[in-house]
C-alpha positions, 0 to 999 in steps of 0.5 A: 544508479538508474532503476528500470526494474523497480517502480514505486513499489518494488518490481511489478508486471503481468505474470509470465511476462517480463519482468514477472517471469520465473527466470527473472524472479530467480535472478532477482532472488539471487541478486538480493541474496548476494546484496544482503550477504555482503555482511558476513556476520549476519545469519543470512535469513530471509522471510517470504510472504505472498498474497493469494494470486495463482502466480504466487506459487511460481514466483515463490519457488523461483525466488527461493531457488535464487536466494538459496543459491547465494546462501540465504536461508528462506523462511516461507510464510505463505499468504500473509498481509504485506505489513506482516512481512515487515513485522516478521522480518524484524521480529525473526531477525531476518536480513531481508523480507520479500512480499510477492504481491501486486497489491490492488492490481488484478489477478493477472499481475504480480509483484515483488517487494523488498524489506530491509532487516529493520522491516522498512521497504528498501531505499531507491539506492538499495534497489538500484544496487540490487538491479545492478547485480541482476544485470551483472554476473552473480557470484553463487555460493559454494555447494556446502554453503547453499541455503535451506528453505523452511515453511513457517506455520505460525507466521500468520498467528504471530501477526494476528497476536501483534495486531491485537496489541495495537488496539487499546486494552481498555476498550471493548468492541462487544456488540459492534457488528463489522463487515470486513472485505478482504478482497479475496487477498492476503488478509482473508484469514487474519482480518476476520480473526483479529476482529472476532477475537477483539469481540466484534460480530464479524461479517466476512466478505471476499474471503474465498480466494481461488487464485484468480479472484483477488480484487475482483469487484471487492476490496478497497478498490471496489468498496460498493461490495462492502457498502452493500454488505454493511447496509444489508446486515445493518452493520456499524462499520465496514472495513475494505482492504486491498489484495495485500491488506496495506490499504483500507477504505472505511465505510459508515453504517449507511455505506458512505466511504471514507478514503485515506484523506478522511481517515488521516484527518481523523487520526491526526486531529485525535492524536494532536489532541492527545499530544501524541502526534510527533512532529506536529504534522501529518505526512501525505503525498501530492495527491491528498486533497486540498481540503485536508490541508485546509483542515489541518492548517485550521487546527495548527497541524502541519502537512508534509507532502511527498511524491506518490508512493507509501515508501516516500511517505515513510522515508519522510516520516523517518527523516522528520521524526513523524509518526503518522502519514499515508495516502489518499488511496488508503495507505495509512502508516503509523510507525508507532505500530508498523513499518508500512501501511496496514489496513487492518491496524488502521481499521482498529484505530478507527474502531478505537475512535468509535469506542472512545468517543461513543460516536457512530461511524457516520459522525467520524468519517467526514472530517472535512469538505473535499475540494472537487478533485478529478482524476483520469488515467490514460494507458500508453504502450512501451516506448511511448512518451506522451508527456514529452510531446510538444503539443501535450506540453503546450496544452498542459502549460495553457491549463496551468495558466488557466487554473492558477490561483483557483486550484492545482494540476498534477500529472504523473506516470504511474510507478506500478502500471503503464498509465499517465495519471491526470489529476486536478482540483478546483472549486469551479467544477466546470473549469475542473472538468475542462482542464482534465479533459483537455489534457487527457485528450492531448495525451490520448492523441499521442498514444493512439 
């Protein structure tokens, strides 16, 4: 089955424009309800969480209407991190979990992500089936079978308590000063509370959401804000989350940033040394730096690469029995604790490494030397297909021939935005720049 609505992380777009309209959300909710009601032995329950975007109210109400129209009972969590929805879907024995969020995107965007009863994101096949139901005639429930909606007031508290259990009980964080930047997003209550309850002195940044300031010059995509706070307050560590808290960047006491590759390298090394790295390998995407691969190989740890998207990382982890994976962008997936990327739990694991080793953050954030990597994005309009243009193909082929044996090129369409992403790695930085700029120039010429 084909998928047009769904990208690499659910359905996403600009609010009040297709597909992020109330009308489509209502229909998508009804289709998801009908899909999950095929098994009549279940209790027909769905949990819905959201981040702090203004459009979340509209989409939450529309989804609720669609779901209840097909007989689903809806449990509304309010603003919670994306991983909390995965956890609570399973904990509350729901058929379905939904997170309303566009993650790291600006406030004008929004998205709808689906989780199955096991707490994991739906497969491509399941999303395609739901999309097919959206396109057809949706069978509604009889009047007496219409679902109910209920607000769950303690959903966030349940997640907070669970998150604390992922930090080693024997370790203490008293005396550590931690900056946490919540991006004015879904973790603005949960993250500071968890850190404070574990004993940290917490400096909170990005905890004043107004519906329009999510990810605005803060959070994991703008780590400079957290870095400034770390230096200004003399903090031991900075934890910068994105709008739905499934991504993280770690900052040491000098404000230096560790991306997902460096965090995964630290965790993989430590877990391998402890004998708890299942499968003897880390799962990452094609975007992860070549330096990470060399670091792991030198320690006898394998690297499994997947397509971009944490859902594909998780799928490979489940197929191969691996328990650690993620993305350079900061999704850190630890299936011993969570069913999806969890920025807060990753931050807690980094703090555990500091507590157990007695080392400062600056001694842990730089696990390997990165191979120079350059990524540039080119925006395109609906209906355009620049990568299919003959001239673009020629330029790419010539660039691949030039860089062969010295580095690598990766070119792909974003699954969440209308962007062509052009990435290359090469230790010859002059060749690296020339390669990326040449391809970007050819693509821009086709999108002008």
